[in-house]
PDB file of the backbone (N, CA, C, O) and the ligand in Angstrom, with CONECT records:
HET     ZN  A 101       1
ATOM      1  N   MET A   1     147.375 -47.826-137.684  1.00  0.00           N
ATOM      2  CA  MET A   1     148.814 -47.670-137.235  1.00  0.00           C
ATOM      3  C   MET A   1     149.048 -48.308-135.897  1.00  0.00           C
ATOM      4  O   MET A   1     150.080 -48.929-135.639  1.00  0.00           O
ATOM      5  N   ALA A   2     148.092 -48.142-135.081  1.00  0.00           N
ATOM      6  CA  ALA A   2     148.167 -48.638-133.678  1.00  0.00           C
ATOM      7  C   ALA A   2     148.146 -50.117-133.730  1.00  0.00           C
ATOM      8  O   ALA A   2     148.863 -50.799-132.998  1.00  0.00           O
ATOM      9  N   ARG A   3     147.296 -50.627-134.623  1.00  0.00           N
ATOM     10  CA  ARG A   3     147.111 -52.062-134.695  1.00  0.00           C
ATOM     11  C   ARG A   3     148.387 -52.665-135.237  1.00  0.00           C
ATOM     12  O   ARG A   3     148.791 -53.729-134.769  1.00  0.00           O
ATOM     13  N   LEU A   4     149.024 -52.057-136.176  1.00  0.00           N
ATOM     14  CA  LEU A   4     150.321 -52.611-136.677  1.00  0.00           C
ATOM     15  C   LEU A   4     151.435 -52.664-135.636  1.00  0.00           C
ATOM     16  O   LEU A   4     152.250 -53.585-135.583  1.00  0.00           O
ATOM     17  N   LEU A   5     151.415 -51.601-134.799  1.00  0.00           N
ATOM     18  CA  LEU A   5     152.327 -51.588-133.677  1.00  0.00           C
ATOM     19  C   LEU A   5     152.110 -52.691-132.589  1.00  0.00           C
ATOM     20  O   LEU A   5     153.009 -53.247-131.958  1.00  0.00           O
ATOM     21  N   LEU A   6     150.811 -52.906-132.479  1.00  0.00           N
ATOM     22  CA  LEU A   6     150.340 -54.002-131.543  1.00  0.00           C
ATOM     23  C   LEU A   6     150.803 -55.362-132.058  1.00  0.00           C
ATOM     24  O   LEU A   6     151.337 -56.179-131.308  1.00  0.00           O
ATOM     25  N   VAL A   7     150.576 -55.598-133.420  1.00  0.00           N
ATOM     26  CA  VAL A   7     151.019 -56.871-134.044  1.00  0.00           C
ATOM     27  C   VAL A   7     152.488 -57.048-133.928  1.00  0.00           C
ATOM     28  O   VAL A   7     152.954 -58.137-133.591  1.00  0.00           O
ATOM     29  N   LEU A   8     153.238 -56.021-134.193  1.00  0.00           N
ATOM     30  CA  LEU A   8     154.752 -56.041-134.017  1.00  0.00           C
ATOM     31  C   LEU A   8     155.159 -56.324-132.620  1.00  0.00           C
ATOM     32  O   LEU A   8     156.087 -57.096-132.378  1.00  0.00           O
ATOM     33  N   PHE A   9     154.464 -55.698-131.667  1.00  0.00           N
ATOM     34  CA  PHE A   9     154.752 -55.927-130.234  1.00  0.00           C
ATOM     35  C   PHE A   9     154.536 -57.345-129.835  1.00  0.00           C
ATOM     36  O   PHE A   9     155.325 -57.946-129.107  1.00  0.00           O
ATOM     37  N   VAL A  10     153.365 -57.908-130.364  1.00  0.00           N
ATOM     38  CA  VAL A  10     152.995 -59.245-129.981  1.00  0.00           C
ATOM     39  C   VAL A  10     154.026 -60.240-130.643  1.00  0.00           C
ATOM     40  O   VAL A  10     154.432 -61.224-130.023  1.00  0.00           O
ATOM     41  N   LEU A  11     154.405 -59.966-131.838  1.00  0.00           N
ATOM     42  CA  LEU A  11     155.431 -60.859-132.490  1.00  0.00           C
ATOM     43  C   LEU A  11     156.742 -60.831-131.781  1.00  0.00           C
ATOM     44  O   LEU A  11     157.420 -61.850-131.647  1.00  0.00           O
ATOM     45  N   PHE A  12     157.107 -59.628-131.313  1.00  0.00           N
ATOM     46  CA  PHE A  12     158.400 -59.413-130.597  1.00  0.00           C
ATOM     47  C   PHE A  12     158.316 -60.263-129.293  1.00  0.00           C
ATOM     48  O   PHE A  12     159.259 -60.972-128.942  1.00  0.00           O
ATOM     49  N   MET A  13     157.147 -60.166-128.583  1.00  0.00           N
ATOM     50  CA  MET A  13     156.997 -60.934-127.360  1.00  0.00           C
ATOM     51  C   MET A  13     157.096 -62.379-127.585  1.00  0.00           C
ATOM     52  O   MET A  13     157.766 -63.111-126.857  1.00  0.00           O
ATOM     53  N   LEU A  14     156.403 -62.800-128.633  1.00  0.00           N
ATOM     54  CA  LEU A  14     156.368 -64.200-129.015  1.00  0.00           C
ATOM     55  C   LEU A  14     157.745 -64.815-129.233  1.00  0.00           C
ATOM     56  O   LEU A  14     158.052 -65.925-128.800  1.00  0.00           O
ATOM     57  N   LEU A  15     158.617 -63.960-129.985  1.00  0.00           N
ATOM     58  CA  LEU A  15     160.003 -64.443-130.328  1.00  0.00           C
ATOM     59  C   LEU A  15     160.806 -64.511-129.056  1.00  0.00           C
ATOM     60  O   LEU A  15     161.627 -65.416-128.911  1.00  0.00           O
ATOM     61  N   THR A  16     160.601 -63.553-128.081  1.00  0.00           N
ATOM     62  CA  THR A  16     161.276 -63.525-126.886  1.00  0.00           C
ATOM     63  C   THR A  16     161.009 -64.755-126.013  1.00  0.00           C
ATOM     64  O   THR A  16     161.879 -65.375-125.402  1.00  0.00           O
ATOM     65  N   VAL A  17     159.657 -65.040-126.029  1.00  0.00           N
ATOM     66  CA  VAL A  17     159.296 -66.217-125.201  1.00  0.00           C
ATOM     67  C   VAL A  17     159.863 -67.443-125.790  1.00  0.00           C
ATOM     68  O   VAL A  17     160.362 -68.311-125.075  1.00  0.00           O
ATOM     69  N   LEU A  18     159.799 -67.544-127.132  1.00  0.00           N
ATOM     70  CA  LEU A  18     160.334 -68.821-127.884  1.00  0.00           C
ATOM     71  C   LEU A  18     161.824 -68.957-127.611  1.00  0.00           C
ATOM     72  O   LEU A  18     162.348 -70.054-127.414  1.00  0.00           O
ATOM     73  N   ARG A  19     162.490 -67.799-127.605  1.00  0.00           N
ATOM     74  CA  ARG A  19     163.996 -67.869-127.368  1.00  0.00           C
ATOM     75  C   ARG A  19     164.252 -68.388-125.945  1.00  0.00           C
ATOM     76  O   ARG A  19     165.081 -69.268-125.713  1.00  0.00           O
ATOM     77  N   GLY A  20     163.457 -67.768-124.955  1.00  0.00           N
ATOM     78  CA  GLY A  20     163.599 -68.249-123.576  1.00  0.00           C
ATOM     79  C   GLY A  20     163.375 -69.675-123.424  1.00  0.00           C
ATOM     80  O   GLY A  20     164.127 -70.384-122.755  1.00  0.00           O
ATOM     81  N   LEU A  21     162.279 -70.136-124.080  1.00  0.00           N
ATOM     82  CA  LEU A  21     161.895 -71.554-124.034  1.00  0.00           C
ATOM     83  C   LEU A  21     162.997 -72.442-124.590  1.00  0.00           C
ATOM     84  O   LEU A  21     163.301 -73.486-124.011  1.00  0.00           O
ATOM     85  N   ARG A  22     163.591 -72.048-125.691  1.00  0.00           N
ATOM     86  CA  ARG A  22     164.647 -72.827-126.348  1.00  0.00           C
ATOM     87  C   ARG A  22     165.817 -72.894-125.477  1.00  0.00           C
ATOM     88  O   ARG A  22     166.450 -73.948-125.416  1.00  0.00           O
ATOM     89  N   ILE A  23     166.169 -71.866-124.793  1.00  0.00           N
ATOM     90  CA  ILE A  23     167.421 -71.842-123.833  1.00  0.00           C
ATOM     91  C   ILE A  23     167.029 -72.830-122.680  1.00  0.00           C
ATOM     92  O   ILE A  23     167.812 -73.695-122.286  1.00  0.00           O
ATOM     93  N   PHE A  24     165.751 -72.650-122.153  1.00  0.00           N
ATOM     94  CA  PHE A  24     165.411 -73.431-121.081  1.00  0.00           C
ATOM     95  C   PHE A  24     165.428 -74.996-121.420  1.00  0.00           C
ATOM     96  O   PHE A  24     165.923 -75.835-120.668  1.00  0.00           O
ATOM     97  N   LEU A  25     164.848 -75.270-122.598  1.00  0.00           N
ATOM     98  CA  LEU A  25     164.861 -76.702-123.071  1.00  0.00           C
ATOM     99  C   LEU A  25     166.247 -77.277-123.270  1.00  0.00           C
ATOM    100  O   LEU A  25     166.528 -78.428-122.936  1.00  0.00           O
ATOM    101  N   ARG A  26     167.128 -76.410-123.843  1.00  0.00           N
ATOM    102  CA  ARG A  26     168.498 -76.842-124.066  1.00  0.00           C
ATOM    103  C   ARG A  26     169.125 -77.187-122.723  1.00  0.00           C
ATOM    104  O   ARG A  26     169.708 -78.260-122.567  1.00  0.00           O
ATOM    105  N   ALA A  27     169.007 -76.267-121.733  1.00  0.00           N
ATOM    106  CA  ALA A  27     169.563 -76.487-120.358  1.00  0.00           C
ATOM    107  C   ALA A  27     168.966 -77.708-119.781  1.00  0.00           C
ATOM    108  O   ALA A  27     169.697 -78.503-119.189  1.00  0.00           O
ATOM    109  N   PHE A  28     167.679 -77.928-119.905  1.00  0.00           N
ATOM    110  CA  PHE A  28     166.967 -79.054-119.313  1.00  0.00           C
ATOM    111  C   PHE A  28     167.527 -80.362-119.881  1.00  0.00           C
ATOM    112  O   PHE A  28     167.832 -81.305-119.152  1.00  0.00           O
ATOM    113  N   PHE A  29     167.649 -80.377-121.233  1.00  0.00           N
ATOM    114  CA  PHE A  29     168.059 -81.628-121.817  1.00  0.00           C
ATOM    115  C   PHE A  29     169.480 -81.941-121.598  1.00  0.00           C
ATOM    116  O   PHE A  29     169.867 -83.109-121.547  1.00  0.00           O
ATOM    117  N   ARG A  30     170.344 -80.838-121.456  1.00  0.00           N
ATOM    118  CA  ARG A  30     171.689 -81.109-121.121  1.00  0.00           C
ATOM    119  C   ARG A  30     171.812 -81.676-119.686  1.00  0.00           C
ATOM    120  O   ARG A  30     172.681 -82.502-119.409  1.00  0.00           O
ATOM    121  N   ASP A  31     170.932 -81.217-118.791  1.00  0.00           N
ATOM    122  CA  ASP A  31     170.939 -81.677-117.391  1.00  0.00           C
ATOM    123  C   ASP A  31     170.558 -83.135-117.409  1.00  0.00           C
ATOM    124  O   ASP A  31     171.233 -83.921-116.744  1.00  0.00           O
ATOM    125  N   THR A  32     169.603 -83.529-118.067  1.00  0.00           N
ATOM    126  CA  THR A  32     169.079 -84.945-118.069  1.00  0.00           C
ATOM    127  C   THR A  32     170.156 -85.731-118.737  1.00  0.00           C
ATOM    128  O   THR A  32     170.447 -86.815-118.231  1.00  0.00           O
ATOM    129  N   ALA A  33     170.754 -85.353-119.750  1.00  0.00           N
ATOM    130  CA  ALA A  33     171.779 -86.132-120.367  1.00  0.00           C
ATOM    131  C   ALA A  33     173.003 -86.305-119.401  1.00  0.00           C
ATOM    132  O   ALA A  33     173.629 -87.362-119.337  1.00  0.00           O
ATOM    133  N   GLY A  34     173.279 -85.282-118.711  1.00  0.00           N
ATOM    134  CA  GLY A  34     174.330 -85.448-117.605  1.00  0.00           C
ATOM    135  C   GLY A  34     174.006 -86.400-116.546  1.00  0.00           C
ATOM    136  O   GLY A  34     174.856 -87.169-116.096  1.00  0.00           O
ATOM    137  N   LEU A  35     172.745 -86.364-116.120  1.00  0.00           N
ATOM    138  CA  LEU A  35     172.307 -87.277-115.154  1.00  0.00           C
ATOM    139  C   LEU A  35     172.336 -88.770-115.605  1.00  0.00           C
ATOM    140  O   LEU A  35     172.730 -89.683-114.880  1.00  0.00           O
ATOM    141  N   ARG A  36     171.901 -88.914-116.813  1.00  0.00           N
ATOM    142  CA  ARG A  36     171.927 -90.246-117.468  1.00  0.00           C
ATOM    143  C   ARG A  36     173.409 -90.812-117.461  1.00  0.00           C
ATOM    144  O   ARG A  36     173.661 -91.984-117.183  1.00  0.00           O
ATOM    145  N   LYS A  37     174.328 -89.900-117.780  1.00  0.00           N
ATOM    146  CA  LYS A  37     175.793 -90.321-117.859  1.00  0.00           C
ATOM    147  C   LYS A  37     176.199 -90.679-116.395  1.00  0.00           C
ATOM    148  O   LYS A  37     176.869 -91.685-116.162  1.00  0.00           O
ATOM    149  N   ALA A  38     175.793 -89.863-115.452  1.00  0.00           N
ATOM    150  CA  ALA A  38     176.203 -90.176-114.047  1.00  0.00           C
ATOM    151  C   ALA A  38     175.622 -91.413-113.479  1.00  0.00           C
ATOM    152  O   ALA A  38     176.259 -92.138-112.715  1.00  0.00           O
ATOM    153  N   GLY A  39     174.277 -91.673-113.897  1.00  0.00           N
ATOM    154  CA  GLY A  39     173.600 -92.796-113.363  1.00  0.00           C
ATOM    155  C   GLY A  39     173.815 -94.069-114.054  1.00  0.00           C
ATOM    156  O   GLY A  39     173.309 -95.106-113.625  1.00  0.00           O
ATOM    157  N   GLY A  40     174.562 -94.035-115.132  1.00  0.00           N
ATOM    158  CA  GLY A  40     174.856 -95.266-115.931  1.00  0.00           C
ATOM    159  C   GLY A  40     175.737 -96.208-115.152  1.00  0.00           C
ATOM    160  O   GLY A  40     176.079 -95.949-113.999  1.00  0.00           O
ATOM    161  N   PRO A  41     176.106 -97.317-115.795  1.00  0.00           N
ATOM    162  CA  PRO A  41     177.061 -98.271-115.164  1.00  0.00           C
ATOM    163  C   PRO A  41     178.335 -97.642-114.833  1.00  0.00           C
ATOM    164  O   PRO A  41     178.884 -96.922-115.667  1.00  0.00           O
ATOM    165  N   PRO A  42     178.890 -97.866-113.603  1.00  0.00           N
ATOM    166  CA  PRO A  42     180.112 -97.322-113.271  1.00  0.00           C
ATOM    167  C   PRO A  42     181.303 -97.891-114.034  1.00  0.00           C
ATOM    168  O   PRO A  42     181.266 -99.057-114.428  1.00  0.00           O
ATOM    169  N   ALA A  43     182.308 -97.145-114.247  1.00  0.00           N
ATOM    170  CA  ALA A  43     183.493 -97.603-115.037  1.00  0.00           C
ATOM    171  C   ALA A  43     184.135 -98.744-114.281  1.00  0.00           C
ATOM    172  O   ALA A  43     184.575 -99.715-114.898  1.00  0.00           O
ATOM    173  N   VAL A  44     184.205 -98.653-112.899  1.00  0.00           N
ATOM    174  CA  VAL A  44     184.821 -99.618-112.135  1.00  0.00           C
ATOM    175  C   VAL A  44     183.800-100.841-111.846  1.00  0.00           C
ATOM    176  O   VAL A  44     182.681-100.642-111.373  1.00  0.00           O
ATOM    177  N   ARG A  45     184.250-102.010-112.147  1.00  0.00           N
ATOM    178  CA  ARG A  45     183.359-103.170-111.953  1.00  0.00           C
ATOM    179  C   ARG A  45     183.083-103.305-110.477  1.00  0.00           C
ATOM    180  O   ARG A  45     184.027-103.233-109.691  1.00  0.00           O
ATOM    181  N   GLN A  46     181.791-103.504-110.029  1.00  0.00           N
ATOM    182  CA  GLN A  46     181.509-103.743-108.639  1.00  0.00           C
ATOM    183  C   GLN A  46     181.717-105.229-108.406  1.00  0.00           C
ATOM    184  O   GLN A  46     181.440-106.070-109.261  1.00  0.00           O
ATOM    185  N   ALA A  47     182.225-105.520-107.187  1.00  0.00           N
ATOM    186  CA  ALA A  47     182.417-106.943-106.777  1.00  0.00           C
ATOM    187  C   ALA A  47     181.139-107.674-106.668  1.00  0.00           C
ATOM    188  O   ALA A  47     180.184-107.193-106.059  1.00  0.00           O
ATOM    189  N   GLU A  48     181.101-108.892-107.277  1.00  0.00           N
ATOM    190  CA  GLU A  48     179.919-109.687-107.147  1.00  0.00           C
ATOM    191  C   GLU A  48     180.187-110.698-106.024  1.00  0.00           C
ATOM    192  O   GLU A  48     181.040-111.573-106.170  1.00  0.00           O
ATOM    193  N   MET A  49     179.489-110.584-104.952  1.00  0.00           N
ATOM    194  CA  MET A  49     179.776-111.568-103.837  1.00  0.00           C
ATOM    195  C   MET A  49     178.942-112.874-104.002  1.00  0.00           C
ATOM    196  O   MET A  49     177.756-112.861-104.332  1.00  0.00           O
ATOM    197  N   VAL A  50     179.623-113.948-103.758  1.00  0.00           N
ATOM    198  CA  VAL A  50     178.979-115.199-103.794  1.00  0.00           C
ATOM    199  C   VAL A  50     179.238-115.960-102.477  1.00  0.00           C
ATOM    200  O   VAL A  50     180.233-115.676-101.811  1.00  0.00           O
ATOM    201  N   ARG A  51     178.409-116.883-102.094  1.00  0.00           N
ATOM    202  CA  ARG A  51     178.526-117.486-100.810  1.00  0.00           C
ATOM    203  C   ARG A  51     179.044-118.887-101.034  1.00  0.00           C
ATOM    204  O   ARG A  51     178.510-119.647-101.841  1.00  0.00           O
ATOM    205  N   ASP A  52     180.080-119.210-100.314  1.00  0.00           N
ATOM    206  CA  ASP A  52     180.643-120.534-100.253  1.00  0.00           C
ATOM    207  C   ASP A  52     179.647-121.443 -99.509  1.00  0.00           C
ATOM    208  O   ASP A  52     179.379-121.233 -98.326  1.00  0.00           O
ATOM    209  N   PRO A  53     179.106-122.442-100.202  1.00  0.00           N
ATOM    210  CA  PRO A  53     178.184-123.227 -99.561  1.00  0.00           C
ATOM    211  C   PRO A  53     178.755-124.233 -98.485  1.00  0.00           C
ATOM    212  O   PRO A  53     178.025-124.864 -97.721  1.00  0.00           O
ATOM    213  N   VAL A  54     180.100-124.318 -98.502  1.00  0.00           N
ATOM    214  CA  VAL A  54     180.633-125.321 -97.518  1.00  0.00           C
ATOM    215  C   VAL A  54     180.859-124.628 -96.198  1.00  0.00           C
ATOM    216  O   VAL A  54     180.460-125.187 -95.176  1.00  0.00           O
ATOM    217  N   CYS A  55     181.473-123.440 -96.129  1.00  0.00           N
ATOM    218  CA  CYS A  55     181.758-122.814 -94.871  1.00  0.00           C
ATOM    219  C   CYS A  55     180.931-121.564 -94.623  1.00  0.00           C
ATOM    220  O   CYS A  55     180.979-120.999 -93.531  1.00  0.00           O
ATOM    221  N   GLY A  56     180.200-121.139 -95.585  1.00  0.00           N
ATOM    222  CA  GLY A  56     179.355-119.963 -95.507  1.00  0.00           C
ATOM    223  C   GLY A  56     179.972-118.546 -95.678  1.00  0.00           C
ATOM    224  O   GLY A  56     179.362-117.498 -95.469  1.00  0.00           O
ATOM    225  N   THR A  57     181.267-118.654 -96.085  1.00  0.00           N
ATOM    226  CA  THR A  57     181.909-117.330 -96.276  1.00  0.00           C
ATOM    227  C   THR A  57     181.520-116.683 -97.559  1.00  0.00           C
ATOM    228  O   THR A  57     181.311-117.373 -98.557  1.00  0.00           O
ATOM    229  N   TRP A  58     181.403-115.261 -97.577  1.00  0.00           N
ATOM    230  CA  TRP A  58     181.112-114.476 -98.728  1.00  0.00           C
ATOM    231  C   TRP A  58     182.326-114.112 -99.474  1.00  0.00           C
ATOM    232  O   TRP A  58     183.193-113.439 -98.917  1.00  0.00           O
ATOM    233  N   ILE A  59     182.455-114.498-100.676  1.00  0.00           N
ATOM    234  CA  ILE A  59     183.657-114.173-101.360  1.00  0.00           C
ATOM    235  C   ILE A  59     183.359-113.561-102.688  1.00  0.00           C
ATOM    236  O   ILE A  59     182.308-113.773-103.292  1.00  0.00           O
ATOM    237  N   ASP A  60     184.438-112.702-103.173  1.00  0.00           N
ATOM    238  CA  ASP A  60     184.176-112.117-104.609  1.00  0.00           C
ATOM    239  C   ASP A  60     184.326-113.167-105.580  1.00  0.00           C
ATOM    240  O   ASP A  60     185.263-113.963-105.538  1.00  0.00           O
ATOM    241  N   ARG A  61     183.363-113.189-106.511  1.00  0.00           N
ATOM    242  CA  ARG A  61     183.304-114.206-107.566  1.00  0.00           C
ATOM    243  C   ARG A  61     184.659-114.324-108.333  1.00  0.00           C
ATOM    244  O   ARG A  61     185.059-115.432-108.690  1.00  0.00           O
ATOM    245  N   SER A  62     185.336-113.233-108.576  1.00  0.00           N
ATOM    246  CA  SER A  62     186.505-113.227-109.334  1.00  0.00           C
ATOM    247  C   SER A  62     187.662-113.959-108.628  1.00  0.00           C
ATOM    248  O   SER A  62     188.613-114.342-109.309  1.00  0.00           O
ATOM    249  N   ILE A  63     187.631-114.180-107.258  1.00  0.00           N
ATOM    250  CA  ILE A  63     188.713-114.808-106.612  1.00  0.00           C
ATOM    251  C   ILE A  63     188.232-116.171-106.105  1.00  0.00           C
ATOM    252  O   ILE A  63     188.980-116.909-105.464  1.00  0.00           O
ATOM    253  N   ALA A  64     186.990-116.484-106.402  1.00  0.00           N
ATOM    254  CA  ALA A  64     186.426-117.815-105.859  1.00  0.00           C
ATOM    255  C   ALA A  64     186.982-118.916-106.726  1.00  0.00           C
ATOM    256  O   ALA A  64     187.168-118.772-107.934  1.00  0.00           O
ATOM    257  N   LEU A  65     187.256-120.103-106.007  1.00  0.00           N
ATOM    258  CA  LEU A  65     187.721-121.333-106.702  1.00  0.00           C
ATOM    259  C   LEU A  65     186.419-122.020-107.198  1.00  0.00           C
ATOM    260  O   LEU A  65     185.369-122.023-106.556  1.00  0.00           O
ATOM    261  N   PRO A  66     186.599-122.593-108.394  1.00  0.00           N
ATOM    262  CA  PRO A  66     185.444-123.310-109.001  1.00  0.00           C
ATOM    263  C   PRO A  66     185.560-124.792-108.489  1.00  0.00           C
ATOM    264  O   PRO A  66     186.580-125.458-108.667  1.00  0.00           O
ATOM    265  N   ALA A  67     184.382-125.284-107.806  1.00  0.00           N
ATOM    266  CA  ALA A  67     184.273-126.606-107.398  1.00  0.00           C
ATOM    267  C   ALA A  67     183.169-127.270-108.159  1.00  0.00           C
ATOM    268  O   ALA A  67     182.144-126.648-108.438  1.00  0.00           O
ATOM    269  N   HIS A  68     183.361-128.560-108.511  1.00  0.00           N
ATOM    270  CA  HIS A  68     182.406-129.246-109.204  1.00  0.00           C
ATOM    271  C   HIS A  68     181.454-130.128-108.423  1.00  0.00           C
ATOM    272  O   HIS A  68     181.917-130.999-107.687  1.00  0.00           O
ATOM    273  N   ARG A  69     180.133-129.947-108.545  1.00  0.00           N
ATOM    274  CA  ARG A  69     179.262-130.689-107.790  1.00  0.00           C
ATOM    275  C   ARG A  69     178.074-131.001-108.663  1.00  0.00           C
ATOM    276  O   ARG A  69     177.355-130.089-109.071  1.00  0.00           O
ATOM    277  N   GLY A  70     177.842-132.296-108.969  1.00  0.00           N
ATOM    278  CA  GLY A  70     176.804-132.726-109.771  1.00  0.00           C
ATOM    279  C   GLY A  70     176.662-132.013-111.104  1.00  0.00           C
ATOM    280  O   GLY A  70     175.557-131.646-111.505  1.00  0.00           O
ATOM    281  N   GLY A  71     177.721-131.827-111.750  1.00  0.00           N
ATOM    282  CA  GLY A  71     177.695-131.201-113.074  1.00  0.00           C
ATOM    283  C   GLY A  71     177.739-129.664-113.003  1.00  0.00           C
ATOM    284  O   GLY A  71     178.049-129.026-114.009  1.00  0.00           O
ATOM    285  N   ALA A  72     177.448-129.074-111.886  1.00  0.00           N
ATOM    286  CA  ALA A  72     177.472-127.682-111.750  1.00  0.00           C
ATOM    287  C   ALA A  72     178.773-127.115-111.115  1.00  0.00           C
ATOM    288  O   ALA A  72     179.428-127.799-110.328  1.00  0.00           O
ATOM    289  N   ILE A  73     179.122-125.912-111.452  1.00  0.00           N
ATOM    290  CA  ILE A  73     180.331-125.269-110.871  1.00  0.00           C
ATOM    291  C   ILE A  73     179.882-124.323-109.774  1.00  0.00           C
ATOM    292  O   ILE A  73     179.128-123.372-109.982  1.00  0.00           O
ATOM    293  N   VAL A  74     180.400-124.647-108.571  1.00  0.00           N
ATOM    294  CA  VAL A  74     180.053-123.930-107.426  1.00  0.00           C
ATOM    295  C   VAL A  74     181.304-123.131-106.892  1.00  0.00           C
ATOM    296  O   VAL A  74     182.386-123.689-106.711  1.00  0.00           O
ATOM    297  N   PRO A  75     181.109-121.901-106.669  1.00  0.00           N
ATOM    298  CA  PRO A  75     182.252-121.054-106.189  1.00  0.00           C
ATOM    299  C   PRO A  75     182.510-121.321-104.706  1.00  0.00           C
ATOM    300  O   PRO A  75     181.601-121.266-103.878  1.00  0.00           O
ATOM    301  N   VAL A  76     183.796-121.615-104.391  1.00  0.00           N
ATOM    302  CA  VAL A  76     184.129-121.922-102.995  1.00  0.00           C
ATOM    303  C   VAL A  76     185.357-120.905-102.642  1.00  0.00           C
ATOM    304  O   VAL A  76     185.964-120.313-103.534  1.00  0.00           O
ATOM    305  N   CYS A  77     185.643-120.771-101.355  1.00  0.00           N
ATOM    306  CA  CYS A  77     186.693-119.870-100.893  1.00  0.00           C
ATOM    307  C   CYS A  77     188.042-120.386-100.863  1.00  0.00           C
ATOM    308  O   CYS A  77     189.017-119.640-100.966  1.00  0.00           O
ATOM    309  N   SER A  78     188.138-121.764-100.712  1.00  0.00           N
ATOM    310  CA  SER A  78     189.555-122.296-100.539  1.00  0.00           C
ATOM    311  C   SER A  78     189.647-123.713-101.123  1.00  0.00           C
ATOM    312  O   SER A  78     188.630-124.335-101.433  1.00  0.00           O
ATOM    313  N   GLU A  79     190.815-124.185-101.261  1.00  0.00           N
ATOM    314  CA  GLU A  79     191.168-125.520-101.747  1.00  0.00           C
ATOM    315  C   GLU A  79     190.539-126.537-100.818  1.00  0.00           C
ATOM    316  O   GLU A  79     190.089-127.595-101.257  1.00  0.00           O
ATOM    317  N   GLU A  80     190.505-126.214 -99.518  1.00  0.00           N
ATOM    318  CA  GLU A  80     190.031-127.124 -98.553  1.00  0.00           C
ATOM    319  C   GLU A  80     188.488-127.331 -98.651  1.00  0.00           C
ATOM    320  O   GLU A  80     187.933-128.417 -98.483  1.00  0.00           O
ATOM    321  N   CYS A  81     187.843-126.114 -98.953  1.00  0.00           N
ATOM    322  CA  CYS A  81     186.324-126.244 -99.125  1.00  0.00           C
ATOM    323  C   CYS A  81     186.085-126.977-100.469  1.00  0.00           C
ATOM    324  O   CYS A  81     185.116-127.728-100.578  1.00  0.00           O
ATOM    325  N   ARG A  82     186.900-126.787-101.439  1.00  0.00           N
ATOM    326  CA  ARG A  82     186.651-127.469-102.696  1.00  0.00           C
ATOM    327  C   ARG A  82     186.696-129.032-102.482  1.00  0.00           C
ATOM    328  O   ARG A  82     185.871-129.808-102.965  1.00  0.00           O
ATOM    329  N   ARG A  83     187.746-129.383-101.711  1.00  0.00           N
ATOM    330  CA  ARG A  83     187.965-130.878-101.471  1.00  0.00           C
ATOM    331  C   ARG A  83     186.688-131.385-100.712  1.00  0.00           C
ATOM    332  O   ARG A  83     186.148-132.444-101.029  1.00  0.00           O
ATOM    333  N   THR A  84     186.224-130.576 -99.687  1.00  0.00           N
ATOM    334  CA  THR A  84     185.163-131.041 -98.888  1.00  0.00           C
ATOM    335  C   THR A  84     183.888-131.266 -99.698  1.00  0.00           C
ATOM    336  O   THR A  84     183.156-132.244 -99.539  1.00  0.00           O
ATOM    337  N   LEU A  85     183.662-130.213-100.646  1.00  0.00           N
ATOM    338  CA  LEU A  85     182.461-130.232-101.441  1.00  0.00           C
ATOM    339  C   LEU A  85     182.486-131.372-102.441  1.00  0.00           C
ATOM    340  O   LEU A  85     181.461-132.021-102.645  1.00  0.00           O
ATOM    341  N   GLU A  86     183.649-131.645-103.089  1.00  0.00           N
ATOM    342  CA  GLU A  86     183.788-132.625-104.115  1.00  0.00           C
ATOM    343  C   GLU A  86     183.837-133.988-103.562  1.00  0.00           C
ATOM    344  O   GLU A  86     183.524-134.953-104.259  1.00  0.00           O
ATOM    345  N   ARG A  87     184.244-134.118-102.249  1.00  0.00           N
ATOM    346  CA  ARG A  87     184.142-135.404-101.581  1.00  0.00           C
ATOM    347  C   ARG A  87     182.688-135.764-101.245  1.00  0.00           C
ATOM    348  O   ARG A  87     182.240-136.904-101.370  1.00  0.00           O
ATOM    349  N   ALA A  88     182.007-134.741-100.824  1.00  0.00           N
ATOM    350  CA  ALA A  88     180.567-134.831-100.413  1.00  0.00           C
ATOM    351  C   ALA A  88     179.607-135.282-101.504  1.00  0.00           C
ATOM    352  O   ALA A  88     178.631-136.003-101.295  1.00  0.00           O
ATOM    353  N   GLY A  89     179.973-134.793-102.691  1.00  0.00           N
ATOM    354  CA  GLY A  89     179.054-135.168-103.739  1.00  0.00           C
ATOM    355  C   GLY A  89     179.498-134.577-105.072  1.00  0.00           C
ATOM    356  O   GLY A  89     178.839-134.787-106.090  1.00  0.00           O
TER     357      GLY A  89
HETATM  358 ZN    ZN A 101     184.973-121.963 -97.660  1.00  0.00          ZN2+
END
């Protein structure tokens, strides 16, 4: 009889531990999923800065003017820099 009680007690403890573990794991995975979400690419596009090779000014690629030099397109800051670059080569 005492052995049966002992087995029941051990089973009960095991279930309790498993339940605790499950809650812990669920919380853990929810946390990492949240971190993944927060650490992912931001919704707002970050400005990509490029350097104008003519005057050395750093400009956002989205507002840079495309200048053509030797078949390549080079981003420059202004119409003046574009003319200078295209005249040079
Ligand atoms: Zn420039």
